[in-house]
C-alpha angles and dihedrals in degrees: 000000000000134000092265090055091048089051092050090048092053095047098090091053098041101043100066091042093052092044091054091049093048090049089059095040094050098040109135096020128101091241118110114232090210091056093047092046092050092045091050093051092047091050091046092049091051090049099038090114088063092054105115098192092236088126136022121277090250097055089045094051092041088057090051092050093046091049090050089054092049091049091051092048091050091051091049094035082223126137111189111274103243092207092061099046107131099231095196093063102079134054126224109216104159123124087228090072099034092122087065092079098131117091095234093050092049090050091052090048091051090051090050092049089050089058095055119105111264095253093055095036090056093055093045092050093048092048103036105027099036099026095227119166123241092254090051092049090046091052094047095047093038090229126125117267095244090057089053090051090049091050091049090050091051091046092053090049092050091045090054090052093047092048091048090054087051089056095254115131099185139357 
């Protein structure tokens, strides 16, 4: 069984996961998560021979999808408008926010995440929406793991401040 067969076998598991991540990542932009997800898988399939196996298929394809988004944003010179992010469109499944199991609390958390600067929002989405590990995020963003941890720490601190301004003491 070759790498192409392995890739095809993983597709049913990877596709919904990447689509969910792209829905969160692209929230508020005019880009369609379905289009980006399909484009990423097509690009990955065409390049599967170049896959070195130094990472998992998912981190590899996530990097492809994220780079596609960045390319589209550069072309449009358009960072997602935080004020228009549809907060109902992404799920938060991380253990870190398990206490936010009530619908209203989750909605407030989504609104708070939408207000984070893009750099911090990206790390929060990768960690909390997609459940990636610090090493996986580090690999995708091509930034050292300690930097990712520092960004997550700053994001949590900013989220706490945003939530406090919203009148929420603790989620």
